[in-house]
N, C-alpha and C positions, 0 to 999 in steps of 0.2 A: 923144550918148547919147539913145536913145528914151524916150518917156513911160514905157513899161513897166518899162524898166530903172531909171528915176528912182524910179518908185513902189515897186519892189522894195527898192531901197536905203533908201528912207524907212522902209518897214514894218520892215526889218531893224534899223534904228538905233532905232526905237522900241521894239522887242522887247528889244534888248540893254539899252536904258536901264531898262526895266521890271524885267528880270531882275536887273540890279544893285541896283536899289532894293530888290527882294524879298530878295536875299541880305543886304543891309545890315540889313534888318529882322530876318532870322533870326539873323545874328551878334550883333546888339544884344540880341536876346532871350536867346541863348546866354550872352552876358556877364552879363546880368541874373540868369539862373538860376544861373550859377556863383558870382556875388557873393552871391546870397541863401542859396545852399547853404552857402557858407563862413561867412556870418553866423551861421547855425544851429549849424554845427559848433563854431566858436570860443567860443560861449557856453557850451559844455559842458566846456571846459577850465578848470582841471584836473580829471580824472575820478578817481573813487574806486576803481575796480577795473580790473584789466588787461584783462578781457574787453570792458568798455565802451570802453577806450581803443583796442583793436585793431579794433572795429567803426568807430570814427570814422576811424582811419587807412585802413581799407579804403574808406570812402566817398571820402576825398580822392583816393586812388590810382585808383578807378574813374572819377574825373573826368578822368583822363589827365594829360598833360604841361601842358595849359593850367591845370587846376586847381591843380597844384602851383606853377606860375609865378605864378598869381593869388595864391596864398597867400604866396609870397615877396615879392610886390610890396606886400604890406601891412606889411612891416617899416618901422620908423620910425628915422631917425637919432637919437643920443642927445638926451635932453631936449626931444624934439618930440612925444611922445605915448606912451601905454602900449601896448606891443605884446608883452606877456608871454605872452598866450594864443597869439599867432602864433608866437612862438619856441618855445613848449612844443610846439605842434603839429608845426612843421617838424622839430624834433629827434626827436619821437616817430616820425614817418613815416620819417625817415632810419634810425633803429635798427630799426624794423619791418621794413623792406625789406632791411636788411643781414643778415638771418637766412639760414642755409643754404637753398638750394633756391628762392630768390626772385630768381633772375637777371634775369628779364624786368622785374619791378617795380623791382629795384635799377637797372637800366639806364635806365628811364624817369625815376626820381627823379634819377640822376646827371646826365642831360642837361638836365633842367629846372633843376637848381641851377647847372650851368655856364652856361646861357643867361641866368639871372637874375643871376649875378655880372657878366656882361658888360653887362647892361642897367643894373644899379644904379650910381648915381653916388656914393654915400656909401662912404668906405672902411671904415667900421665895419661897415656892412651887408655889404659884400663879404667882410670878415674873418670874420663870423659865418657866411655861407653857404659859404665856403671850409673853415671848421672842420667843417661838417657834411659837406661833400663828401668829406672825408678818409675817411669810413666806407663810402662806396658807389662811389667812383671806380674806373673801369677804364681800359685803355689808350685806349679811344674817347673818353674825356673829356679827355684830355691836351692835344690841339690847341687846345681852346677856352680853356684857362687858361695856356698857355705864355707869353703875352705878360706875365703878371703876374710872371715871374721877374725882371723889370727894375723891379719896384715894391718899394721898400724895405721897406714894411710887410707886404706880402702874400707876398714871395718865400719866406719860411720855410714858409708853408702849402703853397705849390706844391710845394716840395721834399719836404715830408713826404708829400704825396699821391704823388709820383713814387716815393718809397721804399716806400710801401704797394703801389703797382702793381707796380713792378719791371719786369724784362725789357727788351728792345731798345727799345720805344717810350719808356720813361722815360729810358734812357740817351741815346737820340738827342735827346730834348727838352733834356736838360741840356747835351750837347755843343754843340748849335746855339746855346744861350744863352750859353755860356762866353766866346766871342770878343767878345761884346757887353758884357761886364762887366770892370771893372778894380778893382784895389785891394781893399779889405776886402769889397766887394759879391760878389766871386768866391769868397770863403772857404766859405760854405755849399754853393755848387754844387760846388766841388772835393771838399769832405768827402762830399757825397751821392754823387759818382761813385766815390770810394773805397769807400764802404759797399756800393755796387753791384757793386764789383769790375771796374769799366770799364777797358778798355785803350785806349779811343779818345782819351783826353785826354793822352797822353804828350807830344806835342809842345807843347801848351799849358803843361804843367807845366815843361818844360825852359825854354821861353820866359820864364816867370814867375819862375823860382827865383832869379835874381840881383837880388833886391830888398832893400831896407833894412827891409821889414816882417817881423819875426820871425814873426808869426802866419800870414802867408801861407806862409813857408817851411816851417813846422811842419806845416801842413795838406797841403802838397804832398807832404812826406815820408810823412805818414800814408796819403794816396792811393796813392802808389807801393807802400807796404808791403802794401796790400790788393788790389793789382793782380797777379793770378797769371799773369803773362806772363814770358817769358825776356828780352824787351826791357827790362821794368822793372828786371829784376835786372842787366842789362848796364849801364843807366844808373847804378844805385846803385854797382856795382862801379867803374865809371869815376870817380864822385864820391868814392869811397874814397881814390883816389890824389890827386885834385885837387878838394877840396870846394868847393862854390859859395861866393860871397862871403858872409861872415858866419855860416856854418854850420861847427860844429866837426866833426872827423872822427869823434869818438865818437858824434855824432848820426846820421851816415850809416851807421855800423856797426850801431848799434841798429836803424835802419830796415831795413837789408839783412837782419838776422836776423829781424825781424818779418815781412818779405816771405818768407823761407824757411820760417818757421812756418806762414804761410798756404798756401804751396805744399804743405807736408806734410799739411796738413788736407784739401787737395783731392786728395790721393793722388799728388802729384808727389814722391815721397820721394827719389828718386835726385838730382833738381836740388837739392832741399832739403839734402841731405848735402854736395853740392858747395859750396853757399854756406856751410855750417857749417865746412867745412875751410878756406875763404877766410878766415873770420873768426878761427879759431884760429891761422892763419898770421900774421894782422895783430896780434900781441900788443900792440904799442905803441899801437894805436888802440882796442883792445877792453878794457874794464875787466873785473874778475873776474866780476861779475854777468853780463855779456853772454857772456862765455866759458863760464860755467856753463850757460847756456841753449843755446849752441851744442853742448856736450857732450851735453845732454839730448836735443837734436834728433838727434845722432848714435846715441845709444842707443835712441831710439824706433823705428828701423828694425829693430833686432835683427840687423843685417847683419854677419856676422863680418868683412866687408872693412873695417869702420870701426875694428877693433882697432889698427892702428898709430897712428892719430890719438889714440886713447884712452890707449894706452901712453905716448905722447909727453907727453900731459897729466899723467901720473904723476910726471914730473920738474919740474912747475911749482913755483915757490917759494910759490905761495899755497895754504894748506891746503884752502880751499874748493874750489879747482879739482881738487886731488888726490882729495878725497873724492867730488866729483861723477863724476870719471873712474871711480873704483872702483865706485860705484853703477851706473854704465852698463855697465861690463864684467860685473857680476854677471848682467846680463840677456841678454848674448850667448850664443846657444846653440851647442852643438857641442863634442865633446872636443878638437878641433883647437885651439880657443881656449884651453882649459885647458892643453894641451900647449905652446902657444906662450908662454903666460904663464910657465909653469915654466922654459922655456928661458931667457927673459929674466931670470927672478929668479936663477937659478943664476950667471948671468954679471954681475949687477949689483953695484954697490958697496952698502955697508951700508945708507945712507939710502933709496936707491931699492929695495933689496930689502925693506926693512921695508914700504914702500908696496905692493910686488908681493905680499908675503904677505898684506897686508890684502885686496887685491883677490882673491887666490886663495880665501881663507877665506870670502868672500861668495858663492863660486859653489857652488850646490847639488851639483854633480857632483864636486867635489874632496873627496877623502878621504885623500889621501896625506900623512902626517905626517912624513916623513923629512926634508923640507926644514926644517920647523919645529923638529924635535929638533936638528938640526945648528945652527940659529940660536940656540938657548938657551945654547949654550956659547961664544958668541963674545966675551962680555964687553961688547958694545955695547948700551947701555941701551935706545936706540930699537928696535933689532932684536929684543932680548929681549922687550920690551913687545909688539911686533907679533906675535911668536911665540906669547906667552901668550894674547893676544886672539884670535888665529887658532885655537889649540887649543880654547879655550872655545867659539868659534863653531862649530867643526866637531863637538865634543861626542861623539865616538865612543869606544867602549872603547879603541881604539888611542890616542886622544888622552889618555885617563885614564892609560894605561900610560906614556906619554912623560912626563907631568907628575909622576907618582909616582917615576919614575926620576931626574928632574931634583931633585926635592926631597931625595931621599936623598944626591945628590952635592952639593947646594948648601951654601954657608956659611950662617951664622946670619943675616946681614943680608939674604940674597936668599930666605930661606924664606917671610917674610910674603906676598911677592907671588905666589909659587908656590902657597902655601896658599889665598890669596884666589881664584886661578884654579881650583883643584881644587874649591873649595866651590860653584862655579857649576855643576858637572857634574851631570846628572840623567838619568833614563831607566832602564828596567828593566835593560837589557844593561849599562849603565855602572855602575849601582849594584852589580850582580853582580861586575864587574871590581873595583870599590872594596872590596867586602866581602872579596874574596880577599886584599886587602892587610893584613887584620887579623891574619894569621898570619906577616907579614913578620918577618924577623930584625932589621930597623931600627926602633927605637923612634920615629924621626921619622916614618916611613911609616905605623906603626900608629896614632899619634896623629893624623896627617892623615886617615887613613881613618875613624876614629871621628868626628872633628869634621865630616867631609863627610857621613857618613850621618846624623849628628844634624841638620845643616843641611838636608838633602834629605828628612828624616822617613822614613828607611829603617827602619821598625819591623819589617820582616820579618827583620831581622838583629839584634834586640835580644838574642837568646840568645847569639849570638856575641860581642856587646859586653859582655854580663853577665860572661863569663869574664875579661874584661880588668880588672875592678875589683881584682883581685888581682895585677895586673902588677907586675913588679919595677921598672919605670920609673914614678916618682910622676906624671909628666905625663900618661902613658898612662892610669893608673888614674884620675886626676882627670877627664880627658876622657871616660872610660867612665861615671863617676858622673853627669857633667853630661848626657850622652846619654840615660841611662836615666830621667832626669827627664822626658824628652819622649817617649821610645820604649817604655819598659817597660810591660808589661800588668799586670793586677791580680795575677796569681800571682807574677810576678817581683818586684813591690813587696812582697808578703807574704814571699817568700823573703828579700828584702833586710832587712826588719824583723827577721825571725827570726835572721838571722846577726848583725845588729848587737846584738840582746839578749844574745847569748852572747859577744860579742867584748869583749876588755879593751883594745883599741887605741882610744884617744880620737880620733885622727884619722879612723879608719874609721867611728866613730859620727858624727862631725861631718859627713863627706862624705855619709853615708847619710842623716843628718837633712835636709841640703840637698836631696838627691835626692827623698826622700819628700815634702817640703814642696812641691816643684815638680810632682810627679806627682800627688798626691791630688786637686787641683781638677779634674783631667781625668775623674775617676770620679764617677758620680752616686750610687753606693752605697759609702758610706765607713765605714759601721757596723762592718763586719767587721774593718776595720783598727783601729778604736777598741777593739773587743773583744780583738783581739790584744794591744794595748798595755796595756789595763786588767787583763787576766789576768796579765801579767807584772808589772805595778806592785804587785800585792798582796805579792809576795815580794821586791821589788827593794830594793837598798841606795840610800842617799840620792843617790849619783852616778848610777846607772841611772835612779832616779825622776826626777831633773832632766831627763835626756835624754828620757824618756818624756813628761813633761809638756810639753816644748818642741814635741812632734809633735801633741798633742791639739787645738790650734787649727786644724790642717789637717784633722783628722777631724770636729770639731764634734760636735753631738749632746748630748741631755739627760743621758745617763748620764755622759759625760766631764765635763760642766760640774758635775755633782753631786760627782764625785770631787774636782775642783779646789776646789769651795767647802768641802768638808770639810778639804782639805789646808791651807787658810789658817788653820785653827784649831789645827793641830798645834804642839807645843812646839818642834820643830826649826826654827830660824830659816831655814836654807837651803831646807828643804822648803817653808815658807811662801812665801819669795821666789820659788822656782821656779814655785809655783802661781799667785802674783800675776802673774809674768811672762807665764804662759800665758794667764791671763784678760785681760791687757792686750792680747794679740794675738788675742783671740776674734773670729770673723768676723761675729757678729751681735749685736743688742742685748740678747740674753738674758743677757749677762755684765754689764750696766750695773748692776742692783741690787747685785750682789756687790761690784762695784768701788766704787760709791758708799758702800756700808757700810764697806768697807775704808778709804776716805778719811776717813770720819767717826771711825773708830776711831783712826787717826793715830798708830800706834805699831808699829815704829819709822818715822822719817821717810822712810827710803828706800822702805818699802812704800807709804806714802801717795803719794809722787811717782810710783812706778810705776803705781799704780792711777789716779792723776790722768791720766797720759799715755794710758792705755788709755780712760779715760772720754772725754776730749777727742777722741781718734781716733774712737771709735764715734759720738759725737755729730755729728762732721763727715761720717762716711761712711754712717751708717744713715739710712734714710728714716723720719722720723717727724714729727709736727706741731710746729710752732714752740713751742706752749704746753708740750708735754711736754719738748721740748729745754730750754726756759728753766727749767722746774721743776727738772730735774736739775742744770743749771748753778747754780741757787740753792742747792740742797742742798749741792753741792760748795763754793760759796763760803763757806757758814756754817762748814763744817769745815776751811778751809784759811787759817789766819792768816798764813802765811809769804809773803813778797814773791814769791819765785820761783814758788810754786804759784799765786798770784794771776795773775802774768803768763802762766803757762801757760794758765790759764783764759780770760784775756782774749784770747789768740791764737785761741781757738775762738769766744768770744762776739762778737768784732768781725766775724764772718761772718754773724751772725744779724741781719738787718736788720728788726727789730721794735721797736715802741715799748716793749714790755716789757723788751727788752735794755737800753735806757737806764735804766729804773727799777732795774735790778740793779747797774749800774755807778756810777750817780751817787753812792751812799753812799761808795764807794771813794775818791772824789776827796779825801776828808778825810785820807786816808793819805799821809804824806810820802813813803814808801818806793816807792809805786806810782803816785803822781799823774801823772807824764808818760805812763806807759803807759795809765792810765785815760783821760786826755784824748785821746790818739791813737786809742784804741779808740772813744770817743764820737764823734769826728769822722768816723772811717771809717763808723760805723753811720749816722750822720745824713746822710753824703754818700757813699754807695757809688758805685763807678765804673760798674759795668754792671748794677746792680739797682734796682728801684723803691725809693726812699727811704722809710723809715716816716715817719708823721706825727709832727710835734714838738708836744707839748702845752706850754701856758703854764708849767706847773710845771718844765718842763725848761729854760727859758730861762737861769735863773741858773747852773746847772751847765754848760751848753753855752758860755755866754759866759766862764766860768772856763777851760774846756777850750780855748777859742779862744786865750787867752793863752799857753798852753803848747805848742800845736802848731807845729812848726817848718817842716813842709812847706808851702811858699808856695802851691801849687796847692790843697792841702786847706784851708788857712786861708781862701783866697779863697772857695771853695765853701761853707764853714761860714758864713762872715760874710754870705754872700748869703742863706742860709736863715734866718739869725737877724735879718734886717732888720726883720721884723714882730714879733719877740719881744725887745725890749730887756730889760736885767736887771731882774727884778721887784723891786718895793719892798714893805716890810712895813707894814701899817697895820691899824687895827681897824675892824671893821664891825658892823652889828647882828646878823649871823648868828654870827660867831665871829672869833676872831684869825686872819684869813685872809690870803692873799697876793693882792695886787691889782697887776696890771701896768699899763703905760701905755695899754693897749687898754681898760682898764676892767673886765676880767673879775675876778670875785671867786670865791674858792675856797668851794664849798658843803660839800665834804667834806674834812676835814683829813687824812685817812688814818690817824688814830690812834684816834678815837672817834666817837661819834654826836652830837657837839655841833652844834646848829643844825638838828636833825631831831626829828620827832615821829612818833608811831604814827597809823595811820589809824583813825578811829573805826569801830566795828562797825556793820553794817547794822541799821536803814535809814539810820543817820546818816552813812554814807559819802557820801550825796547832799548836795551843798552847800546845797540848798534846805532840807532838813529839818535839817541841822546848824545853819543860821542861826536856826531856830525854837526852838532849845533855850534854856532859861534859863541864866544864867551858872553856877549851881550844878550843874545837870545836865551842862552842857558840861564843867565842870572834873572832874567825877566820871568822865565818859566817857573824857576825855583821859588821865586817870591810868591807866585800865585799858589803853587803847591803847598808851601808852608803855611799860607793863610787858610787853605782848605784843611790842612792837617789840624791846626789849632782850633778850628771850628768843630771838628768830629772826634778828636782824640784827646783824652785828658788823663791826668794822674789823679786817682781817688783813693786815699787811704792805702797807698802802697801798691795800688793795682792800676795798670794801663788799660783804659776802658775805650772801646770804639762804639759809637752810636749806630753804626750800620748805614750811614748816609753819604760818607765822603770816599776818599781813596786810601790806598795802602800807606803805610809809614815806613820809613827807611832809616838805616844808620847813617850818620853823618860821615862816617869813616868807611873806606873800602877795606876788605879783608882778603887775604890770600888762603893759606892754610890755617884752620882754626878748629877749636872745639867749643860748642855752644851749650848753654843750659837755659831752658825757658819752660815756664809753667803756662798752661793755657786751659781756658774753659770756654764752651760754647753753650747755646741754647739749643732746643729741639730744632732738627733740620739745619743746624748751623754748618757752614762750610768756610774754610780758611786754609792757610798754609804758610810755610816758611820758605821765602825765595833765598837761594844761596848764590852769592855773587850775582845778584840781580836776575837770576834765572829760576823758573818755576820748576819743581817745588817739592818740599816735604809736606805731604797732604795732611790736612785736618778736616774731619767731617763727623756727621752723626752716624755712628756705627750701627745704630738700629736701622738706619736706611741703607747704608753701604756696608755690608757685613764683612768686607775684607778688613775694615778697621783703618785707623790713621797711621801715619808715619811712612807710607810708601812714597817712592819717587814717581808720582802720578803721570808726569809727562814723558816718561821714557817710552820709547817704541820698540827698540831692539833689545835693551837690557831689562832685567826685571823691574816692574813698576809696582807690584803689590807687596804689602808687608808679609814677613814670614808667619806671623800669628796676629790675631786681633787682641791688642793689649789695652783697649780703651776702658776707662772707668765710665759709670753711668753719666748720662747727660746732666749737667749742672755741677759735677764734681771737678776738681783740679786734676789735670793730667801733667806729666813732666816728660819733656824731651831732653835727650842728650845727644846732640848731633856732632859728628866729627867729619871734616872734609879735608882730604889730603890730595892734591892734584885733582884728577877727575873723580876720584873714588869717595863715596859717602857711606858712613855707618850711622845707624840710628837706633837708640834705645828709647822705648816708650814705657814708662812706669816700670823701669828696671828690666824690661824684657827686650831681647835683641829682635828688632823687626826689619832692619835693613843691614846686610852684612857685606860691607866693602863692595858696593856696587858702583859701576861707572854712571855718572849722571851726564845725560845728553844735553846738548845745546838746543833748547826750545826754539831760539830765535833763528838759528842757522844750523840745520842738522848736519851740514857738510863740514863744520869745523868743530873741535872739541870745546868743552865748557870754557867760559872766560877764566883767565888765570887769576884775576882779582875782580872784586865788585862789592857793591853794598848788600847788606842783609835787609830783607823786607818782611814785614808782617803784613799778610795779604788781606785786602778787603774783598768780601764776596757779598756785600749788601745785607749783612747781618750783624747783630751785637756780638762783640768779642771781648774777651778779658785776657790780659797776659800779666804775669808778675815774675819776679826772680830771674830776671834775664841777665846772664853772665856770658862772657867770651874769654877764651884764652888763645892767643895767636901762637901757632906752632912753629918751632924751628924745624930744620931738616932732620935733625936728630930725633925730635918729638914725633915727626911724621912717620918714622920708621918703626916706632914702638908698637 
C-alpha cells in the first residue's frame, strides 16, 4: 500500500470517528431535551380541564415513539417510587389516541407500548402497559406480545387484546401458542378461539378432550359450539354416540344444539335444522329443555318441511315439548301446512287429536270449526276442553254459533264450561251473532247470550235485553236485570224506576232496586232520578216508601237527605226505620250529623244500632281530619251505654292511630262488659301494623299496662310491652302543685284535666314583665294577682281533659317557679293561630300556623343574636294535636316537636333585658295571642345538676 492510500485511510478513519462523536452528542442532547420536556409535562398532571389535558397529550405524541417510550420508562415497580403522574399521562395518551380518526397516532402509541413491554423487566409494569395496550392495539402489535401468552400473569391480557383485534392474525397467534400450552394454561386460549369462532384448533381439541380435568373438557365443548364448521358438527355427532371419557352424553347433546344455534345465527339454517332433527331423534340423550330448544330452532326457519318433525313432537309425553311444537307450528306459513295438520287431526286418536286441535287453533289462517264442533260431542274431557279453548281462540261468529249450539244440547254439568267459553267471545261481528240468540226459543241460550253481552259490555243491545226482564224464565229475567245494571242508559233506568213504582210484584221491585243501585254510580247527573223517586214518595204507601228510601243513597243529594231527615221523626216506626237504613247507607259525610243525633236519641234500640253502623262506616270511608273523626266518635260514645254498641264503635276507633283515640278509650277500661275489647283496641292503636304509631303520653301508661294484661295475641303483647318499657305503671303521690300523677321517670302532672289547680293568671301589663313584677309590694302583688286569677277563670277552663282558652283573656301561668326542667305538652291551634310557651316567664318557644309562617313552630322566636328559627318544620296539619318536649338547663334550651329535633341546645336570650342572661328561675306561661287554644298532657320534671349534664 502506498503512502497516499495510507493517508487517505487515516483521514477517513478520523472523519468517521469525529462524525460518530458528533452524533453521540446530538443523541445525548435529544435525550436530554426529551427528558426535560417530560419533566415539564408531568408536573402539570393531573390537569383541571379537558382542553389542557389534550394539549399535553399532543405534546407527548408530537415527540414521537421515543417520547412515549421515554414516558413508559419512568414507571416504577410497586413501593419503589411515586409514578402516579406518569401512569396518569400514559393512560390519558392512550385514550386520546383511541378516538376515531386517529389511526396514525394510535399505531405510534401501540408500537411504543409493545416495545416498552418487551423492554420492561418488572411484571407489574408490564401488566399496566399491557392493560393500556388493550385500547389501541391492532394486528401489527400482536407479534411483539405473542410470547407473553406463555406468561401465567400476562396471558389473559394478551388474550383480551387478541379478542379486541380479532381476525386471522389474532386467531393465528392463539393457534400457534396452543400446542405449547398444556393443562389449565390452555383454557383461556381455547375459550378465546371459541369466542373468535375459529375452526383451526379442532385437532387440538380432539387431542385434549380425553382428560380428567372437567374444566378443560367444558371449555373445549364451548369452543366447538362456537365453531361454525361442518367438521365441528361431525365431531360432536360422533361424540353423541361415543362420548369422550368423563363427559355425559347430555352435555354433548347440549353442545351440539348450541353449535346448531350458532350456525343458524350465521345464516346456515339448513345445516342447523339437520342438527335439530338429530337431537330430536336422540330422545334418550336430550332432556326436555334441550328438545324444546331444538323445536324452536326448527320453527325459526319457518320452513314447512319441518312440519313432520314438529307433528312427531306433538305425541311427546312431556307437555312442555307438546306446547313448544304447537308454538312453532303456529309460525309455519302456507295453507298446505294447515291442510296437513287437519288430515293428521282427523285420523288421530283422542289425546293426539286434542293436541292437534290446539295447534290448529293457534294458526291465524285456520277458521274451520267443523272439526271442533264434532269434538265437543265425543265425551272425552281432554278433547272437549281442547275444542272449547280452540273455539275461544278462533273467536269468529261461526265459533259463537258452535258454542251456543253445544250449550243448548249440553247437560247441566257441562254448561258452566261452555258458558265460560262463550263469555270470552268479543268483537263487533261476534256480539251481533250473540245478540241474535236473545230471541232463541231455548232459555239456556237466552240466558247465556245476556250474560255474555253483559260480560263484553254490549251496551248497544241494552234495549233488546230490557225486553227480557219480563221473561217467563226467572233465570233469564234475573240475568237481564243484572246486565242492565251495567249496560242500561239513563232513559232505560228511568223507565225501569217508573215500572217498579207501579208494580205490585215484590221480586220485581227487589231486582229493580239492585239494578238501579248498580247503575246509578255510572251517571254523573243523578238528581233527576232522585226527583222521580221523591215525587212518587209524596203519595206512596209505607211499603213503596220503604222501597224508594232504599234507592235514595244511590242518588244522593241535599233534597233526598232532607226528606230522610224528616222521615226519621214521623210516628210510623217502619217509615222511621226505612229512613234510618237509608241514612246508614248514605254515600258521604253529610248524613253524619243526622245519624249521630239519632244515636243520641237512642229509641228504639234497633234505630240506634242502625245509626251507629252507618256512623262507623262513614267515619271509616269518608275523608276527614282525625280531630273531627274523634269528636264524632266521642259524641257517639257518650250516647251508647250498651256493650254491643261500644264494641261496634271500638271496631272503628281501633283504626284511628292518634293519641286522642287512647284518651277516648281509656275510661271504658273500667267497664267489665267491654274491658277485653277496649284492651285489644288500645293495643292495636298503640302498636299498629302498617301505620306510624301515635305518641304515648305518661298518663296513658297505667291504662296501657292494664290492657297489656288482657291482650291474648302474643305478637301484639310483645309489641305493646316493648313500647311501654319507658312508661312503667304510674304511682300516685302529692306534690306542691297538686295531687298529681308522678311516674318513675319523675314527670309531674301540671294539669290534672279536671280544673285549674296549680295555675294562676298572668298579671296585666306592665307587670307581665318579671322585672317589674318583682318590684311590686306584697300588697300590690296580691291585689294584681287576684284580678289576674279572676280573668283566668273567665277565659280558661278544663274540658274533658283539655285545657281550653277562649281567645279573650290573658295568658295562664304555673303557680310554681322552675329552675332547670324538662316539660311535655300537647297543643292544638285553629287556622292563623298564634301562641307560645314562656320559659321562666320569658318569651318564648313559638307556636303558630305553619301554613302562614313556613319555618314552623318550636323556635326561640325572640332571640336576636342566637338562632331563633327551628331546624325543621315538624308541625302537624292545623286542627291536629302537636307534642312538645322542652328541656331547659341554665341558659340553654332544646326542643323536640312531634319527635323531631327543632332546637338543639340554643342559648335563650332575656327578652326583658338583653344586657343580662335569662332569669335563673321563673314561672312557665301558656301564651295568649287573642285566639282559641287547646293544651293537654302537660307534664314537668325538675332536673338536678346531674340530670342537666346528661
